[in-house]
N, C-alpha and C positions, 0 to 999 in steps of 0.2 A: 705730482699731487701734493697738495696741503696736507698736513697730519692734524688731527684734532688733538688735545692735550692727552685725552686718554689713550691715542693710538700709539703716542711716542713711548720709546723705553724709558721708565723712570729710573734708571739705574742711580742717578744721583741721589734719589731718597735713602739709597742703603748708607751712603757716606754720612748723610745728613742724620739719620737715626743713629749712626755708631758714634757720631760725634757728640750728640745729645748724652746717649747712654754713659758715655765715659765721663761727662761732667756731672752726671746724676750720680753715679756711683763713686765719685769721687770728693763730692760737695756735702755739706750737712745741711739737711733738709727738716722740716718739722717732722717728729715722728709718729705724730697721730694726725688723722685727716682732719682739714681745717674747713672744708665745705659740707653744709647740710646736703641732705637728699634732694631737697628742692633746688638749691643751686646747682647740682650735678645735672640735674634733670634740665635746668635751662640751658644747659651746655651741650649736653649729649642729644636730648630728645627734640631735634630740629626736624623742620618738615622735609621730606625727601626731596633733593634737588632735580631738576629735569636734566641739566647738563653736569658733566662730570666736572670735577677741579683738579687742577695740576696737583701731582703726588705731594710736592713741597708743601703746598698750602695745606693739604690734607693732614700730614704730618704734625705741622705746626698747630693746627686746630686741636689733633688729638691730645697733643701734650698739654696745651693750655686747658683743655676739657679735664683732662684727668689728674694732673697734677695735685690740685687742691684736695682730691678725694683719695690720695694714695695713702697705704700705712706702711711706715718704715721697718718692716720686717727684714730688710736686709741690713739694719743697723745693729751695731754690738749691744745697744742698751734696750732691745726689744726682748720683753720676757712674757709677752701676754698669751701665746699659746706655742705649740710645739712645731715650729715653723722653721725651717733653715733658711739661710741668707742668699741662696744661689751664687755657688763659686764663680768668679769671672772667667775660669777656663771653661765652665759648663756653660755660661752664657755666650761665650765665643763659639763654642760647639753648637750651641742651639741655634745661633745666626746660620752656621754653615748648614745646618741641618735644613732650616727653613729655605736658604739659597739653593740647595741642592734640590728641594723639592720631590725627595723620594717617598714612593708608596710602599711602605715595608709590610706588604701583604704576604707575598711567598718570595721564595728565593728569586725566581725568575725576574720580578719586577725590580728587585733591588739587591743583586748579590752582595754587596758591601754592607748594606744595613743587615741583611740577615746574618753574615758571619760576624759583625759586630756584635751582635746580641749573643751569638755562639759564644764568643770570646768572654763576654761580662758574666754569662751564666757561668762557666767554669771558675771566674775569679770569685763570684760570690759565693758560690758553693765551698770554694776554699776559704774565705775570710771569715764566713759563718760557721764554718765546721760542720756542715751538713752532709747527708749521705751523697756521695759523688754520683750516683745513679740518677739523684732527683733532676726535673726539668724546671725551667724558669720561664714565666710569661711577663712580658713588659707591659704593664699598665699604667692608668693614670694616679694611682696611689693605693693605700692599703684597703680602702674600702672596695675597689675593684680587685684588688689581691684576694680579699677575703672572698668574695663572689666566686671567683675562679676556683679557689681551694675548696669551697664548700659544694661547688657544683660538682667537683671531682669526686668529693666525699659522698654526696647523693647517689650517684649512679652505681658506686662500688658497694655501698652498705645495703642496697637494695638488691645488688646481684648476689650477695652471701645469702640472702633469704629466698632466692629464686625469682626474682622480679626483674623482668628485663625493660629498664628504663628506655633505652634507646628504641625499642618496639612500640611500647605503650605509654610511655611517659609516666604520669603520677596516678593514671585512671587505675583503680582497684589496688594500689600499691600498700603494703602493709605500713603502718604508721611508724614513720621515724622519730625516734624520741632524741632530743638534742637537750644536753646538759651544759649550762653555764651560770655564771655568777648574775645575780640581780643588779651589779654593777659593772658587767661587761661593757665594753665600748658601744655606742649605739650604732656603729657601723656593722656590727655582727649582726644585730637585729634587722638591720636594713636589707642586708645582703641575703639572709634567710627569707625573709618576706618576698624578696625579688625572685627567690627560687622556688616558691610555692609553699613554704612552711608559714604556720600560724602559731596562734596561741596554744592549740592543742598538742602541737609538736614540742613546746618548749617546756622544759624542766628547769625553772629557774631556782638557783640554790642560793640561800642567804650568803652574804659576804661578811667579812670581818672589817674590823675598824680600816684598813689599807683598802676596802674594796675588792677583796679575793675569796675565792671558794676556798673551802675547807676540804681536804680530801676525804675525811670521814663523812662528811654530808653527801658527797659524789658517791662513795661507795656504798652508803644507805639507800641512794635514790636509784642509782644504776642497776642493783641487784634485785629490786622489786619488780622489774618489768623483761620481758622477752622481745626480740624483734630487733631490727637495725638500729644503729645507735651511733651519734656524733657527740664528741666532746669538744668544747671551745676553750682552751686555756689561756691566760693572759702572762705575756712577757712584757712587763712594763705599763702599770696602769696609768690611764691618762691623767689622773690626779696625785695619786701618791707615788707612782713611778715603781710600785712593788710588783713581785714575781709571785705567782702561784707555785706550789711545789711541783715542778712539772715533772720529775722523775716519780713521783708518787702517783701523779694523775695518770701517767702512762701506763704505769703497772697495773692499775685499777682498769682503765679503757681497754687495755689489751685482754685483760682476763674475761671481758665482755665483748669482745670481737668489735669494740667501738674504734671509729675512726677518729684521730686526735688531731685537732687545727689548733696551732698556735698564733694567737694574735699578736705579734712581736713589732707592730709598726715602727716604733723607734727603739724599744727596750731590746730586741734582738741583737742589736749593734754592741751590747754588753759583751757579746761573745768574742769581738776583737781586742777585749782589754784583758790582759795576764789577770789585773786586779778585780775585776768584776765578772769575769766569767762564771764564776761560781754561783752567780744568781740564775743563771741560765741552765744549771745542770739537768738534763733530762730533756732540752729541747730536740735534741738530735733524734730521740726516740718517736717524735710525731709523724704524721702522714703528710701534713702540709702546712706552709708557713706564710703569713702575709706580712710584708715589710716595706716601708717607705724607703724611696730614695732622696726624696726632696726634704728629709728632716736631718737626720746626723750627717748624711753624706753631702749635705748642701747641693746636691742637683737641683737645677732651676724645674720648676713646677711644668708638668705634671710628670711625676715618675714615682712607680711602685713596682714590687716584684711579687709574682704568686709563684710560690716555689711548692712542687709536689713531689713526693717521694717516688711514685708509682708513674712513670712517664706514660704507660699506656693509658692508665685511668684519665691522666690529665688531658691528653690527646681525645679521648673518647668524650669527655665533657665539652670541648671547644672546637673540634674538627670540623670544618666545613669544605666539602666538595663539589665541584661543578666541572664540566668539561672543558672549559676555558682556563680553569687553574690547573694545568697540565704540569707535569713535572718530569724531567730526566732523572736517570739513575744516579748520575753522578752529581746531582743538585744539592746543596745544603740543606739546613734547617729551615722549615718554612714558619716563620714569625707568628702568622696567624693561626697556626696550629694550637696555639698555647693561651689564646686570649679570645674574648668575645667579638673584637673588631676584624673586619676583613680590610678595608681601606683604613690605614692607620700610619700616623708620624712614625718616622725612624728613631725611636727612643734610644737604641743602642749606641748612637754614636755620641750622645752627651754624655751616658753613663760611661763607656770608654773612656772618654777624655778626662773625668773627673777622676775615676779610679788610677789611671794612668797618672794623673797630676799628683794625687793625694799619696798613692802607695800604702802599703801596709801599715807603716809607721806613722804615716800622716791622720789615717783614719783611727789607729789606736791613740795617737796624741789628743785629737779633737775629742773622743770620748773621754779619756782620763781628765783632761783639762777641764771640760764641762761639769764633769761629776765632782771634781776638787772643788771647782767654784761654788757648786751648789752646796756642798758639806760647808764650807766657809761662809757662805751668806746665811744658811741656817742657823749656824753657830751664832753670827753676830745678830739675828733677828732675835734668838732665845734670849739675848742680854736685854732687849727693850722691854721695859715695865709694861705689862698690858697687853703683849702681843705673845703668842706661842705658836710653835712650830708643830703641826698635828700629826705629821708623818715621819716615819724613820728615814732619812734622806740616804739611800743607798745609790741612786741614779742621778738624774738632772733636775727631778720634780720636786718643788717645796710647796707645802700647804699651810698658809699662815691665817690664825684665826685671832679673834678679840675675846679676852678673858671676861669682859662685860658682855654677858649672853644678852642681857636685855635691850642693850643698844648696839649689838656686834653689826648688824645690817647697815645702820646709819653709820656707823664708823669708819667699816671697811670701804665702804662705797664713798666715803669723804677722803679716805686716804688714796684710793685710787685716783679720784678727781685731782688732788693736791700733786700727786705725782706725774700724773700725765700732763698736767698744766702748768707746771713751772720746773719740774726737775730734769727735764731732758731724757725720760725713759717712758716706755709703754709698757703698761701692766693691765690686768683684767681681774675682775672678781667673778665668782661662780657660785653655785648652790651645789652642796655635798654634804650628804649625811645629814641633812636637815639643817645646815649651818650655812651662813655666808662667808666665804673664805677669799683671801687672796692668793691665787694660784701662781707661781712661778716657775717659768720654764727657761732652763740655761741651755740654749742651743744654737745661738748664732755663731759663726765660723770664728768671728773676731772677739768675742767676748772671754774675758779672762779676768785675772785679779783686780786691775785697775776699776773696770767697770763693775765688778762685784763690791769692792769697797764703796765706791761712790754711790751704788744704789742701796747699800746697808746705811751710810750715811743720810741718804735723802729719804728713807724710810723712818729712820730715828728723828729727824728733824720734823717731818711732816707730821709723825704720830704725837710728837710733844705738841705741836700747834693744835691738833684736833683735841688732845686730852685736856689743853688749858682751856679751849673752847667750850669742851663740855662741862667745864666746872663753873663757866661764869653765866 
């Protein structure tokens, strides 16, 4: 019997996609998207077809539709956000993960996926020098990692004051007070609201010039109230790259029986660097940590790690049970016991492959190279008349502002336009501390001294052009 195009195995599309991917990663393409939103809609938003199309045709159509709207965050000249460049070894492992089609829900649905996560859990705790009894949930990124860590915190701090969250939820619960900086990452606020907390729970503390809370402000605020408490501390501010004094914050929090969560999306990786680990002193004293894999580790999207010191509190917050999710005594770790999802991608394979590929030295080298490159770039920018680096560059983040406050927004946006339009780089502006800034993130795996020197020269020449134009 004849087979329709949809019923025949589309195995050839795997080779087609692999061939394209190799050429895409090897070639140089525009680093900024070239298509407008309407152009992309014209390519993607087609009428639903009645008959299916051959796989090869669909893949060709997808490539043609997507390419003009892609951003080059795998390029070494990408500095706009803290986004990793998807290590090719991780990409290859990601392909295998899709081809294997495993559902990493419980050990029995994919023993290999479960044990891969178990291995990576041990490696991560060793690399980050965190308590070995901690557990790790494999999630889509630091936002979901924050959600998981704070979910564990919610149940635990309520239980310390006699409230059984598992039995009655938030009904009749004592008010949980949550202390964090007014410049904490938006992901923290999003996770808190998703967990049922609102403005009345938040004790928002004023931040310093680097966007960080001051321990004395925390001590004053936390001492005025009784009841369950959570403190959220920053390890690597999204703009300044700064670190809050984690050891001081932990001491204050523990005095008041508060749960300490560290937002370490990218900054926590400073712990692998002998020359930067001091920035994270005290991080090991926390109760939970959120960290990304798709930033400094260069693991393909989406990869994050929710780390919780108390494995039982972690499982209580996430565990799902049902008669068909049975397990034998000799089964291994159930991945879904540490994350919100049941049906889930086998994320451990890719993390395992990238960590094996890079090794401890490779990860340390990445962090050291990027931090050194950021320091060099900041020094070069500081020598350009009319521009200033606002932050103390300790990590990989640089905040650049214009000395001409009256025309700052216009000049910075024009600088971004010139750099993105003709200099072969991709940068982005932001609003921070009532100023328009150029924020630069050194994070791509191939970014080094040559790219940094080229970017510094491009900023200098573009700024001279803007300065000359403003005088005419």
